[in-house]
matplotlib code that plots the C-alpha trace (Angstrom):
import matplotlib.pyplot as plt

x = [50.3, 49.4, 47.4, 45.5, 44.7, 43.6, 41.4, 39.7, 39.2, 35.8, 35.0, 35.1, 38.5, 39.8, 38.6, 40.1, 43.4, 43.3, 42.5, 45.4, 47.7, 46.7, 47.0, 50.4, 51.6, 50.0, 51.9, 55.1, 54.8, 54.0, 56.9, 59.4, 57.8, 58.0, 61.5, 62.6, 60.9, 62.3, 65.6, 65.4, 64.0, 66.6, 69.3, 67.7, 67.5, 71.1, 72.6, 70.3, 69.4, 71.9, 75.1, 74.2, 73.8, 70.6, 69.8, 67.5, 64.1, 64.9, 66.3, 63.3, 60.9, 62.7, 63.0, 59.1, 58.3, 60.4, 58.9, 55.3, 56.2, 57.6, 54.5, 52.4, 52.6, 51.6, 48.8, 47.6, 47.8, 45.5, 43.2, 42.9, 41.2, 38.7, 37.8, 36.1, 38.3, 37.0, 37.9, 41.4, 42.4, 43.8, 45.9, 47.0, 48.1, 50.2, 51.7, 52.6, 54.0, 56.3, 57.3, 58.4, 60.4, 62.0, 63.2, 64.8, 66.4, 67.6, 69.1, 70.9, 72.4, 73.6, 75.4, 76.7, 78.1, 79.6, 81.3, 82.6, 83.7, 85.7, 87.2, 88.2, 89.7, 92.0, 92.9, 94.0, 96.1, 97.8, 98.5, 99.6, 103.1, 102.4, 102.7, 101.5, 98.4, 96.3, 92.9, 89.9, 88.0, 84.5, 82.9, 84.1, 82.9, 79.5, 79.2, 80.1, 77.4, 74.8, 75.6, 75.5, 72.2, 70.6, 71.9, 70.6, 67.2, 66.8, 68.0, 65.7, 62.9, 63.4, 63.3, 60.2, 58.5, 59.3, 58.0, 54.8, 54.3, 54.5, 52.3, 49.5, 49.8, 47.4, 47.3, 48.8, 47.8, 50.6, 49.3, 51.8, 51.2, 52.4, 52.6, 52.2, 52.5, 51.2, 48.4, 45.3, 42.4, 40.0, 42.1, 41.7, 40.8, 41.5, 42.6, 45.0, 44.9, 47.7, 47.1, 50.2, 51.1, 54.6]
y = [2.8, 0.1, -1.8, 1.7, 2.1, -1.4, -1.3, 1.9, 0.5, -0.5, -4.3, -4.9, -3.3, -5.5, -8.6, -7.7, -7.1, -10.4, -12.2, -10.6, -11.3, -15.0, -15.2, -13.8, -16.2, -19.2, -18.0, -17.5, -20.9, -22.7, -20.8, -22.0, -25.6, -26.0, -24.7, -27.0, -30.0, -29.2, -29.0, -32.2, -34.0, -32.5, -33.8, -37.3, -37.1, -36.1, -38.7, -41.7, -41.0, -38.7, -39.9, -43.5, -43.1, -45.0, -45.9, -43.7, -45.6, -45.8, -42.3, -40.8, -42.8, -42.0, -38.4, -38.1, -40.0, -37.8, -34.7, -36.0, -36.9, -33.5, -31.7, -34.2, -32.7, -29.1, -30.2, -32.6, -29.5, -27.4, -30.0, -31.1, -27.8, -28.0, -31.7, -34.0, -36.1, -39.3, -38.2, -36.9, -39.8, -42.4, -39.7, -37.9, -41.4, -41.9, -38.3, -38.3, -41.9, -40.7, -37.9, -40.5, -42.4, -39.2, -38.3, -41.7, -41.4, -37.9, -38.6, -41.9, -40.0, -37.1, -39.6, -41.7, -38.5, -37.0, -40.2, -40.4, -36.8, -37.4, -40.6, -39.0, -36.0, -38.6, -40.5, -37.2, -36.1, -39.6, -39.4, -35.9, -36.6, -39.2, -38.1, -39.8, -41.4, -43.3, -41.7, -43.3, -45.7, -44.2, -47.6, -48.6, -45.3, -45.8, -49.3, -47.9, -45.2, -47.6, -49.9, -47.1, -45.9, -49.4, -49.9, -46.5, -47.2, -50.6, -49.5, -46.6, -48.9, -51.3, -48.4, -47.0, -50.3, -51.2, -47.7, -48.1, -51.5, -50.2, -47.2, -49.6, -52.0, -50.1, -48.5, -50.4, -49.8, -49.9, -49.7, -48.1, -48.3, -45.2, -45.3, -41.8, -42.2, -38.5, -38.5, -37.3, -39.9, -37.4, -38.0, -41.8, -42.8, -39.5, -39.9, -37.9, -38.3, -37.4, -37.3, -37.1, -38.0, -39.0]
z = [-191.8, -194.4, -191.9, -191.0, -194.7, -195.4, -192.2, -193.4, -196.9, -198.0, -197.4, -201.3, -201.4, -198.6, -200.3, -203.5, -202.0, -200.1, -203.3, -205.1, -202.3, -202.3, -206.1, -205.9, -203.3, -205.4, -208.5, -206.7, -205.1, -208.4, -210.2, -207.4, -207.4, -211.0, -211.1, -208.6, -210.0, -213.6, -212.4, -210.5, -213.6, -215.8, -213.3, -213.7, -217.4, -217.7, -215.5, -216.3, -220.1, -221.7, -219.9, -220.2, -224.1, -224.4, -228.0, -229.9, -229.2, -225.5, -225.3, -226.8, -224.5, -221.4, -222.3, -222.9, -219.8, -217.6, -219.4, -218.7, -215.0, -214.5, -215.0, -213.4, -210.0, -210.8, -213.0, -210.2, -207.7, -209.9, -211.0, -207.3, -206.7, -209.3, -209.7, -207.3, -205.0, -206.3, -209.9, -209.2, -206.7, -209.1, -210.9, -207.7, -206.4, -209.4, -209.4, -205.6, -205.9, -208.6, -206.2, -203.7, -206.2, -207.5, -204.0, -203.9, -207.2, -206.6, -203.2, -204.5, -207.6, -205.4, -203.0, -205.9, -207.7, -204.6, -204.0, -207.6, -207.4, -204.1, -205.6, -208.9, -206.9, -205.0, -208.1, -209.8, -206.8, -206.8, -210.4, -210.7, -211.2, -213.9, -217.5, -220.7, -219.2, -221.5, -222.5, -221.3, -223.7, -224.6, -224.9, -221.5, -220.2, -221.7, -220.4, -216.8, -217.2, -218.3, -215.4, -212.8, -214.2, -213.9, -210.5, -209.2, -210.8, -209.4, -205.8, -205.9, -207.3, -204.4, -201.7, -203.3, -203.5, -199.8, -198.7, -200.7, -199.4, -195.8, -196.6, -198.1, -195.3, -193.3, -189.8, -186.8, -183.2, -180.6, -177.0, -174.5, -170.9, -168.8, -165.2, -163.6, -159.8, -159.3, -161.7, -160.0, -159.8, -161.5, -164.7, -164.6, -168.1, -169.5, -173.3, -175.2, -179.1, -181.4, -185.2, -187.5, -191.1, -190.2]

ax = plt.figure().add_subplot(projection="3d")
ax.plot(x, y, z, "-o")
ax.set_aspect("equal")
plt.show()
């Protein structure tokens, strides 16, 4: 019935409904995207900045940098629809490059945290019967957290740098000869092109 009503509506009404539907879809997408990006950046801040116990100047600088990077992607999305491509290209390159580094950081941290959680569970299971265990030294814990944060950052930076170097290396052509015994003669020299961003 809704389709029938929409088909009977005047052209201006249909255009208005289409515009409203597109706007609602974009708003929902923007909300979900910003929520996911915000949670991802908060996870990075908590593990790499807060838990590492960085000194006050570095703590404030890292927090501000992550906050700016968190809003860079949605800002680039909206500006890219209204500004010329040549104008937005450098900023878009920086924003999407950070997206790549963010994915490496996130996946590395998740892997490390899951591994630590499993190791901690095994250790607690083994020491369940032990009483009077000495409390953990806070300074030692902070040192380990900083070492872990630096290791994760350097590892992710290396992966991201390698990925960017390959992406900027340019296109490569690979010629593959395929022999088809039953190919009709009329198709000799026929070319098939496949374009992909993968």
